[in-house]
C-alpha positions in Angstrom: 0.3 0.3 -0.1 2.8 2.6 0.8 5.0 1.6 -2.4 1.5 2.0 -3.9 1.0 6.0 -2.5 4.4 6.8 -3.3 4.0 6.2 -6.8 0.3 7.4 -7.1 2.1 10.6 -5.9 5.4 10.6 -8.1 2.7 10.5 -11.1 1.3 13.3 -9.7 4.7 15.6 -9.4 5.2 14.2 -13.1 1.8 14.8 -14.6 2.0 18.2 -13.1 5.8 19.3 -14.4 4.7 20.3 -17.6 2.7 23.0 -16.6 5.1 23.5 -13.7 8.0 24.7 -16.0 4.9 26.4 -18.5 4.6 28.6 -15.7 8.2 28.5 -15.2 9.0 30.0 -18.6 6.4 32.3 -18.9 8.1 34.1 -15.5 11.5 34.1 -16.8 10.0 35.7 -20.2 7.8 38.4 -18.2 10.7 38.7 -15.7 13.0 39.2 -19.1 11.2 42.0 -20.5 11.1 44.0 -17.3 14.4 43.4 -17.2 15.7 44.9 -21.1 13.1 47.2 -20.7 14.4 49.0 -17.6 18.2 49.0 -19.0 16.6 50.7 -22.5 15.4 53.4 -19.9 18.6 53.8 -18.4 20.7 53.5 -21.3 17.9 56.2 -22.6 17.8 58.7 -20.2 
């Protein structure tokens, strides 16, 4: 029973990994755009 529960939990985690990757990539892109915008503003002023 314990082994089955562990594998079920692992399966749930693996099933959510693609969503985590999507969110992480979105956050990286968002932060990157803010960072580049800040750099541009800093250099243009």
